[in-house]
MARKE-799587 format. One record per residue (C-alpha): residue in one letter; residue number from 1; x, y, z. Coordinates in nm, 3 decimals, padded with zeros to 5 digits. Layout:
# MARKE-799587
PT   residu   num         x         y         z
PT        A   NUM         X         Y         Z
...
# end
This chain:
# MARKE-799587
PT   residu   num         x         y         z
PT        M     1   -01.167    02.264   -01.681
PT        K     2   -00.801    02.228   -01.776
PT        Y     3   -00.628    01.965   -01.986
PT        Y     4   -00.271    01.867   -01.916
PT        P     5   -00.048    01.757   -02.206
PT        Q     6    00.177    01.470   -02.107
PT        N     7    00.488    01.690   -02.093
PT        K     8    00.323    01.935   -01.853
PT        I     9    00.266    01.935   -01.478
PT        F    10   -00.076    01.822   -01.354
PT        P    11   -00.235    01.742   -01.014
PT        M    12   -00.261    01.389   -00.878
PT        L    13   -00.376    01.210   -00.566
PT        A    14   -00.223    00.897   -00.416
PT        K    15   -00.434    00.683   -00.186
PT        T    16   -00.276    00.503    00.107
PT        L    17   -00.356    00.353    00.447
PT        F    18   -00.412    00.549    00.768
PT        G    19   -00.082    00.629    00.936
PT        L    20    00.129    00.593    00.621
PT        E    21    00.063    00.936    00.471
PT        E    22    00.398    01.092    00.564
PT        I    23    00.587    00.784    00.444
PT        L    24    00.414    00.803    00.107
PT        A    25    00.483    01.178    00.087
PT        D    26    00.855    01.104    00.129
PT        E    27    00.839    00.837   -00.143
PT        L    28    00.671    01.078   -00.382
PT        K    29    00.929    01.347   -00.308
PT        S    30    01.208    01.100   -00.389
PT        I    31    01.071    01.040   -00.740
PT        G    32    01.038    01.410   -00.819
PT        A    33    00.681    01.497   -00.720
PT        S    34    00.616    01.858   -00.618
PT        D    35    00.364    02.061   -00.415
PT        I    36    00.308    01.760   -00.187
PT        K    37    00.028    01.782    00.072
PT        T    38   -00.085    01.504    00.303
PT        S    39   -00.448    01.437    00.386
PT        N    40   -00.643    01.157    00.553
PT        R    41   -00.532    00.831    00.385
PT        S    42   -00.407    01.022    00.082
PT        V    43   -00.138    01.253   -00.054
PT        I    44   -00.204    01.526   -00.311
PT        F    45    00.088    01.617   -00.536
PT        E    46    00.189    01.746   -00.878
PT        G    47    00.405    01.599   -01.150
PT        D    48    00.428    01.500   -01.516
PT        M    49    00.378    01.167   -01.693
PT        N    50    00.720    01.056   -01.571
PT        T    51    00.602    01.114   -01.213
PT        L    52    00.275    00.935   -01.282
PT        Y    53    00.443    00.621   -01.411
PT        K    54    00.710    00.621   -01.138
PT        S    55    00.455    00.670   -00.858
PT        N    56    00.270    00.359   -00.974
PT        I    57    00.583    00.151   -01.023
PT        Q    58    00.809    00.261   -00.737
PT        C    59    00.598    00.378   -00.443
PT        K    60    00.566    00.099   -00.187
PT        T    61    00.288    00.258    00.021
PT        A    62    00.058    00.390   -00.256
PT        G    63   -00.267    00.201   -00.315
PT        K    64   -00.395    00.403   -00.612
PT        I    65   -00.272    00.696   -00.820
PT        L    66   -00.551    00.921   -00.945
PT        V    67   -00.514    01.204   -01.197
PT        L    68   -00.736    01.491   -01.083
PT        L    69   -00.961    01.603   -01.368
PT        D    70   -01.215    01.850   -01.230
PT        R    71   -01.387    01.971   -00.914
PT        F    72   -01.733    02.125   -00.885
PT        A    73   -02.042    02.146   -00.663
PT        A    74   -02.359    01.956   -00.757
PT        L    75   -02.675    02.015   -00.556
PT        N    76   -02.900    01.812   -00.785
PT        K    77   -02.904    01.573   -01.082
PT        K    78   -02.907    01.855   -01.339
PT        Q    79   -02.598    02.024   -01.200
PT        L    80   -02.413    01.693   -01.181
PT        Y    81   -02.506    01.603   -01.539
PT        N    82   -02.424    01.948   -01.683
PT        N    83   -02.085    01.975   -01.511
PT        I    84   -01.979    01.636   -01.641
PT        Y    85   -02.129    01.687   -01.987
PT        K    86   -01.941    02.013   -02.046
PT        L    87   -01.604    01.836   -02.030
PT        D    88   -01.453    01.738   -02.363
PT        W    89   -01.474    01.361   -02.322
PT        N    90   -01.374    01.312   -02.686
PT        K    91   -01.016    01.386   -02.576
PT        F    92   -01.018    01.077   -02.357
PT        L    93   -01.261    00.832   -02.516
PT        N    94   -01.341    00.717   -02.867
PT        A    95   -01.685    00.598   -02.971
PT        D    96   -01.563    00.238   -02.963
PT        S    97   -01.384    00.275   -02.628
PT        T    98   -01.499    00.122   -02.302
PT        F    99   -01.513    00.287   -01.961
PT        C   100   -01.649    00.244   -01.611
PT        I   101   -01.719    00.476   -01.320
PT        D   102   -01.625    00.402   -00.958
PT        T   103   -01.824    00.618   -00.717
PT        I   104   -01.783    00.716   -00.354
PT        L   105   -02.076    00.902   -00.196
PT        Y   106   -02.065    01.069    00.144
PT        K   107   -02.328    01.290    00.314
PT        S   108   -02.460    01.464    00.003
PT        R   109   -02.809    01.613    00.003
PT        G   110   -03.024    01.494   -00.285
PT        F   111   -02.807    01.190   -00.350
PT        D   112   -02.847    00.873   -00.147
PT        N   113   -02.732    00.604   -00.389
PT        S   114   -02.386    00.568   -00.541
PT        M   115   -02.527    00.362   -00.830
PT        Y   116   -02.757    00.651   -00.922
PT        L   117   -02.456    00.882   -00.911
PT        A   118   -02.271    00.657   -01.155
PT        Q   119   -02.575    00.637   -01.384
PT        V   120   -02.603    01.015   -01.416
PT        A   121   -02.229    01.046   -01.484
PT        K   122   -02.245    00.769   -01.742
PT        D   123   -02.536    00.933   -01.922
PT        A   124   -02.351    01.267   -01.942
PT        I   125   -02.035    01.109   -02.085
PT        V   126   -02.221    00.889   -02.334
PT        D   127   -02.442    01.174   -02.453
PT        K   128   -02.143    01.405   -02.507
PT        I   129   -01.960    01.155   -02.729
PT        R   130   -02.270    01.033   -02.914
PT        N   131   -02.381    01.389   -02.994
PT        K   132   -02.050    01.451   -03.171
PT        K   133   -01.966    01.114   -03.325
PT        G   134   -02.306    00.948   -03.362
PT        K   135   -02.188    00.648   -03.163
PT        R   136   -02.140    00.590   -02.795
PT        P   137   -01.874    00.411   -02.591
PT        S   138   -01.982    00.114   -02.384
PT        I   139   -01.943    00.014   -02.021
PT        N   140   -01.689   -00.248   -01.917
PT        T   141   -01.649   -00.290   -01.542
PT        S   142   -01.382   -00.559   -01.552
PT        D   143   -01.122   -00.426   -01.799
PT        P   144   -01.216   -00.081   -01.931
PT        D   145   -01.007    00.147   -02.148
PT        L   146   -01.070    00.427   -01.900
PT        R   147   -01.158    00.395   -01.532
PT        I   148   -01.316    00.711   -01.391
PT        N   149   -01.335    00.790   -01.020
PT        L   150   -01.624    01.009   -00.899
PT        H   151   -01.605    01.117   -00.536
PT        M   152   -01.892    01.321   -00.388
PT        N   153   -01.853    01.457   -00.035
PT        R   154   -02.122    01.696    00.094
PT        N   155   -02.222    01.770   -00.267
PT        N   156   -01.864    01.858   -00.366
PT        V   157   -01.755    01.643   -00.659
PT        T   158   -01.403    01.539   -00.755
PT        L   159   -01.360    01.367   -01.091
PT        S   160   -01.040    01.170   -01.149
PT        F   161   -00.888    00.913   -01.380
PT        D   162   -00.765    00.598   -01.210
PT        S   163   -00.418    00.536   -01.351
PT        S   164   -00.347    00.222   -01.149
PT        G   165   -00.628   -00.017   -01.232
PT        S   166   -00.608   -00.302   -00.982
PT        P   167   -00.492   -00.179   -00.637
PT        L   168   -00.117   -00.134   -00.616
PT        H   169   -00.088   -00.351   -00.305
PT        K   170   -00.159   -00.647   -00.535
PT        R   171    00.205   -00.677   -00.633
PT        G   172    00.145   -01.005   -00.811
PT        Y   173    00.366   -01.225   -00.592
PT        R   174    00.116   -01.342   -00.334
PT        K   175   -00.056   -01.637   -00.499
PT        E   176   -00.118   -01.804   -00.163
PT        A   177   -00.221   -01.641    00.163
PT        G   178   -00.350   -01.735    00.505
PT        E   179   -00.681   -01.648    00.664
PT        A   180   -00.591   -01.286    00.737
PT        P   181   -00.296   -01.184    00.518
PT        L   182   -00.123   -00.857    00.595
PT        N   183   -00.175   -00.589    00.331
PT        E   184    00.146   -00.532    00.135
PT        L   185    00.124   -00.154    00.180
PT        L   186    00.091   -00.199    00.556
PT        A   187    00.390   -00.433    00.565
PT        A   188    00.602   -00.186    00.367
PT        G   189    00.487    00.098    00.591
PT        I   190    00.563   -00.095    00.909
PT        L   191    00.921   -00.148    00.792
PT        K   192    00.955    00.229    00.752
PT        L   193    00.786    00.302    01.086
PT        A   194    01.023    00.052    01.248
PT        E   195    01.309    00.257    01.098
PT        W   196    01.468   -00.059    00.962
PT        D   197    01.781    00.051    00.773
PT        N   198    01.762   -00.200    00.484
PT        N   199    02.091   -00.344    00.605
PT        S   200    02.078   -00.484    00.960
PT        T   201    01.929   -00.819    01.061
PT        L   202    01.551   -00.846    01.030
PT        I   203    01.341   -01.124    01.180
PT        D   204    00.972   -01.203    01.138
PT        G   205    00.893   -01.478    01.386
PT        M   206    00.528   -01.519    01.285
PT        C   207    00.564   -01.470    00.912
PT        G   208    00.236   -01.621    00.787
PT        S   209    00.234   -01.591    00.408
PT        G   210    00.561   -01.393    00.422
PT        T   211    00.450   -01.040    00.343
PT        I   212    00.683   -00.859    00.585
PT        P   213    01.006   -01.041    00.489
PT        I   214    00.920   -01.021    00.120
PT        E   215    00.859   -00.646    00.141
PT        A   216    01.181   -00.615    00.339
PT        A   217    01.376   -00.793    00.066
PT        L   218    01.216   -00.579   -00.206
PT        S   219    01.318   -00.268   -00.014
PT        A   220    01.670   -00.382    00.078
PT        Y   221    01.756   -00.490   -00.276
PT        N   222    01.589   -00.182   -00.428
PT        I   223    01.335   -00.382   -00.627
PT        A   224    01.049   -00.157   -00.737
PT        P   225    00.724   -00.326   -00.622
PT        G   226    00.550   -00.251   -00.952
PT        I   227    00.803   -00.413   -01.183
PT        I   228    00.603   -00.734   -01.212
PT        K   229    00.261   -00.567   -01.239
PT        N   230    00.152   -00.546   -01.604
PT        N   231   -00.210   -00.433   -01.589
PT        Y   232   -00.183   -00.062   -01.511
PT        A   233   -00.487    00.131   -01.627
PT        F   234   -00.272    00.399   -01.791
PT        L   235   -00.142    00.141   -02.043
PT        K   236   -00.473    00.184   -02.230
PT        W   237   -00.486    00.563   -02.226
PT        N   238   -00.476    00.760   -02.549
PT        S   239   -00.184    00.953   -02.397
PT        F   240    00.019    00.645   -02.302
PT        D   241    00.389    00.698   -02.376
PT        K   242    00.532    00.350   -02.426
PT        K   243    00.886    00.475   -02.482
PT        L   244    00.886    00.662   -02.150
PT        Y   245    00.726    00.370   -01.967
PT        D   246    00.977    00.117   -02.104
PT        L   247    01.262    00.350   -02.005
PT        I   248    01.133    00.375   -01.645
PT        I   249    01.092   -00.002   -01.619
PT        S   250    01.443   -00.053   -01.763
PT        E   251    01.594    00.195   -01.516
PT        A   252    01.410    00.031   -01.224
PT        K   253    01.549   -00.309   -01.322
PT        S   254    01.901   -00.171   -01.362
PT        N   255    01.885   -00.018   -01.011
PT        V   256    01.822   -00.354   -00.844
PT        K   257    02.102   -00.443   -00.602
PT        T   258    02.235   -00.798   -00.602
PT        K   259    02.572   -00.812   -00.428
PT        L   260    02.450   -00.770   -00.073
PT        N   261    02.446   -00.996    00.231
PT        I   262    02.147   -00.874    00.426
PT        K   263    02.015   -01.122    00.682
PT        I   264    01.636   -01.154    00.662
PT        Y   265    01.482   -01.440    00.857
PT        A   266    01.123   -01.563    00.847
PT        S   267    00.966   -01.839    01.051
PT        D   268    00.626   -01.974    01.147
PT        K   269    00.508   -02.274    01.345
PT        D   270    00.276   -02.381    01.061
PT        K   271    00.471   -02.572    00.795
PT        N   272    00.198   -02.505    00.538
PT        M   273    00.230   -02.131    00.591
PT        V   274    00.608   -02.150    00.559
PT        A   275    00.564   -02.334    00.228
PT        R   276    00.325   -02.062    00.109
PT        A   277    00.565   -01.789    00.219
PT        K   278    00.849   -01.956    00.028
PT        N   279    00.637   -01.976   -00.287
PT        N   280    00.534   -01.612   -00.256
PT        A   281    00.897   -01.508   -00.209
PT        K   282    00.989   -01.706   -00.520
PT        N   283    00.714   -01.529   -00.716
PT        A   284    00.859   -01.197   -00.603
PT        G   285    01.209   -01.308   -00.704
PT        V   286    01.348   -01.268   -00.350
PT        D   287    01.344   -01.624   -00.216
PT        K   288    01.724   -01.642   -00.225
PT        Y   289    01.744   -01.337    00.003
PT        I   290    01.528   -01.479    00.285
PT        T   291    01.605   -01.764    00.524
PT        F   292    01.285   -01.955    00.607
PT        D   293    01.233   -02.193    00.896
PT        C   294    00.944   -02.379    01.053
PT        L   295    00.943   -02.342    01.430
PT        P   296    00.731   -02.179    01.701
PT        F   297    00.819   -01.830    01.813
PT        E   298    00.940   -01.945    02.155
PT        D   299    01.212   -02.158    01.989
PT        I   300    01.366   -01.882    01.775
PT        K   301    01.734   -01.809    01.839
PT        P   302    01.847   -01.470    01.702
PT        P   303    02.137   -01.521    01.460
PT        E   304    02.294   -01.181    01.530
PT        Q   305    02.355   -00.969    01.839
PT        F   306    02.159   -00.667    01.717
PT        G   307    01.870   -00.622    01.480
PT        T   308    01.497   -00.570    01.438
PT        I   309    01.219   -00.818    01.499
PT        I   310    00.865   -00.755    01.376
PT        I   311    00.572   -00.984    01.453
PT        N   312    00.199   -00.976    01.386
PT        P   313    00.056   -01.220    01.644
PT        P   314   -00.303   -01.349    01.651
PT        Y   315   -00.557   -01.101    01.781
PT        G   316   -00.773   -01.366    01.946
PT        D   317   -01.084   -01.411    01.733
PT        R   318   -01.080   -01.787    01.780
PT        I   319   -00.857   -01.821    02.086
PT        P   320   -00.985   -01.845    02.447
PT        I   321   -00.899   -01.527    02.633
PT        E   322   -00.685   -01.702    02.896
PT        K   323   -00.481   -01.878    02.629
PT        L   324   -00.441   -01.552    02.437
PT        H   325   -00.312   -01.370    02.744
PT        S   326   -00.063   -01.651    02.809
PT        F   327    00.051   -01.632    02.448
PT        Y   328    00.120   -01.258    02.471
PT        K   329    00.303   -01.313    02.802
PT        M   330    00.521   -01.568    02.624
PT        I   331    00.605   -01.305    02.361
PT        G   332    00.729   -01.065    02.627
PT        D   333    00.925   -01.336    02.805
PT        K   334    01.088   -01.441    02.478
PT        F   335    01.185   -01.084    02.398
PT        K   336    01.354   -01.049    02.738
PT        Q   337    01.525   -01.390    02.727
PT        S   338    01.651   -01.399    02.368
PT        F   339    01.642   -01.058    02.200
PT        D   340    01.874   -00.844    02.407
PT        G   341    02.002   -00.575    02.169
PT        Y   342    01.698   -00.579    01.940
PT        N   343    01.425   -00.334    01.860
PT        A   344    01.105   -00.538    01.877
PT        F   345    00.779   -00.438    01.708
PT        V   346    00.439   -00.597    01.762
PT        L   347    00.140   -00.517    01.542
PT        T   348   -00.178   -00.606    01.727
PT        G   349   -00.547   -00.529    01.715
PT        N   350   -00.596   -00.653    02.072
PT        L   351   -00.471   -00.383    02.308
PT        E   352   -00.594   -00.568    02.615
PT        A   353   -00.391   -00.876    02.526
PT        S   354   -00.086   -00.661    02.449
PT        K   355   -00.070   -00.559    02.815
PT        Y   356    00.038   -00.914    02.898
PT        I   357    00.362   -00.867    02.703
PT        G   358    00.479   -00.712    03.028
PT        L   359    00.717   -00.459    02.875
PT        K   360    00.688   -00.083    02.846
PT        S   361    00.653    00.028    02.487
PT        S   362    00.857    00.327    02.371
PT        K   363    00.621    00.391    02.078
PT        R   364    00.253    00.318    02.012
PT        I   365    00.161    00.397    01.652
PT        K   366   -00.204    00.388    01.548
PT        L   367   -00.269    00.192    01.229
PT        F   368   -00.553   -00.004    01.071
PT        N   369   -00.513   -00.369    00.974
PT        G   370   -00.802   -00.390    00.732
PT        S   371   -01.092   -00.227    00.916
PT        L   372   -00.952   -00.316    01.259
PT        E   373   -00.789   -00.038    01.457
PT        S   374   -00.448   -00.160    01.565
PT        R   375   -00.126   -00.045    01.726
PT        L   376    00.234   -00.093    01.624
PT        L   377    00.417   -00.124    01.956
PT        K   378    00.790   -00.071    01.986
PT        F   379    00.993   -00.236    02.261
PT        E   380    01.362   -00.161    02.307
PT        I   381    01.509   -00.482    02.447
PT        Y   382    01.823   -00.449    02.658
PT        S   383    01.970   -00.578    02.981
PT        G   384    02.093   -00.339    03.247
PT        S   385    02.034    00.034    03.218
PT        K   386    01.917    00.201    02.900
PT        K   387    02.212    00.440    02.920
PT        S   388    02.473    00.163    02.926
PT        F   389    02.289   -00.028    02.652
PT        K   390    02.304    00.264    02.410
PT        K   391    02.665    00.333    02.504
PT        N   392    02.757   -00.019    02.391
PT        G   393    02.650    00.051    02.037
PT        S   394    02.290   -00.059    01.988
PT        N   395    02.085    00.113    01.721
# end
C-alpha cells in the first residue's frame, strides 16, 4: 500500500461512456495528466491534486474521477477483510467521520452479492479505526465525508476513492428534461466526434431539452462544465486544498470567452421542449449564445452556407413502423434539399429505420445512448461531384 501526499503524483481512473475513451484521454492530456492509458469505458492516468481538481472541473467527457488506492486478490471473506483492514484508514477517516462503499461485483468465486461485499469492507474499516481510537465512523449513503469504490472482477479487487461525488454529467443546468434526455457526456462527445471546430455554424434540429446546443456553447466559449457544480466529494477530504481549488476555479472563469459570434441554432417542433431547452440554457449561462426556435425539422432553413447539423431523432418505441420509416426518409430528403454544404450527423438506436434516410454514410460510429446500442452516422451533403464540392471550400 502506498500513500500519496497531495504534492506528489498518484494514479487515477476516469470513467466515461463507450466510444469516448480517446476523447477523454485527449482532455486529460490537455490538463497535464501523464501515463495515460485507455480501457473499456475508462482512462487510467497519473497526476497530482491539481490534475485531480482540473479533471473534475474541466473534462467534458468524464463521468467520475477515482483515486486508485490499492489492488489485491481476495478468494474468500477472510482475505478481503484482511487486505482492507491492513490499510491505515486513520489517514482518511476520523472516528466521527461518515463514509459509504459503492461496490461492483463481476464473476468472482465465493462472492455472489455486492451488498455482502460492502458489508465485509465496512466491517474491516470500522474495526481498524475503532481498535485505535475507541470509536467508529458511521455510514452515510447520501452525503458521506468519504465515498469508497470497491470493484471486484474475477476475485481481483480495486479500491478507490470517489473524488467526484454525484456523476459529472450532472452539470447542474438541466432542471427540466424530456422523456429520454441525452446524457451530457454523450452530447459533448458527439460534438468532438463530429469534429465541430467550435467556430462554424452548428444546428440541432431536434433539440429536445437542449443538451447538444448547450454543450456546444460551453465548448465554444470555453466554459468549464464543472464551474457550477459545488458538491464534489473531494471538498470533504482531509487533504482538500481550498487555496488550490479556488485558484483553479478562478482561472477557469477567467478563461471564458465572451467576444465571439458563433452561430448555434436549436429548434424543436414541441414548444414545451423549446421552453425547457431555453431554461436549461439560461441555467448554464449560455442562453444568449443560442438561437432557439419552435418549428418541425422539415421547415428548418439553414442560416449559413456551410456548417454542421446534428440530430437525435426518435428511435420508434411508440411510433408505428411505417410512420417511422417515412420520418427517416423525410430526414434524408431534407438533408438533400436544404443542407448542401453541411456535414450532417444522426444519432440513432434504430439501424433499420436509418436505412430510409437514403444517403450513404461516410462514418458509422458505435456508441451507447443509455443502455441502447446506437450509431452516430455522418453524411456529407453536397450537390454535384464530391471532388468539385471539396474544391469549392467545404470543410
